[in-house]
N, C-alpha and C positions, 0 to 999 in steps of 0.2 A: 603114606607115612609122613612125608614132609609137611603136607597141609595139616595133618593132625598135630604135629609138634608146634607149628606156627599158628594154630587156630586162635590161641588166646593173646596173641600179640608178639612183639619182637622177642627173639631168643638169640643168645650168643651163638655165633657160627660154630664155636668149638663144641657146644652141646648138641647142635644139629648133626655135625659130622660124627660125634661120638655115638649118638643114637642110631644113625644110619649104619655105622660100622657094626654096632651090636645087632642090628636087624639083618646083617648080611648084604647091605646095599653098597655097591662099589662106588668109588669116588666119581667115576665118569657118569654113572647113572644119576648120581646126585647133581652133578653139573647140568645134565640135560633137564632135570626137574627144575633147577634154578632158572634156566632159560625159558622153559615152557610156562612157568608161573610168573615170570617177570618179577622175581623177588627183589625187594628193596634191600640194599645193603648200606649200612651207615656205621660210622665210627663216631659216637657221640663225644668222646673225650680222648686225650692222648693216652690215658691209662686204659687198660682193658682191651678187649678185642672188638671185632665188628659184630653188629647186631643184624640179624636177618629177619625180614618180615614179608608178608604177602600184602601188596598194596590193595586197598579196597577197589572193587569194580567201579569203573567209571561208566556212567550212562552215556549213550551216544546223543548228539544233539538232535533236536526234533526233525531237522531236515533229512536225517538219515533214516528215519522211521517211516514205514508205510502209513499213509493217511487212513483214518478210520472209515472215510467215506468210500474208499475203493473196495470193490468186491469182484471176485472172479466170476460169480454166478448171477450177479445182479439181483433181480427180484426173486429168483428161484433159490436164493441162499438158505432161507429158513423153511422149516416144514410148514405146510399150510393147514389150516383148520379143515375139518371134514366138509363143512359147508362150501368152502372155497374150492375144494377138489371137485365136488359135485357140479358146481357152476362151470368149471373149466371143461369137464367131460361132456357137458350138454352141447 
């Protein structure tokens, strides 16, 4: 529910809380969703309330990602051509 309401960008906190209440979602459940989604909360001006939004996903730096050259199975990773299988069995 929360992600659907915030899918198009920032929404006022009051509207999110009102929608959650209409859907039968308790305030504590909404707070857990806020934490799980790491929602961004900002107050753009002195007038009006806070805006909630879901921050964009941040990609991890390259050093955190497994290299493409590593393989669990080595040369056996891909299916072999029928000719290759016949040569191995001989």
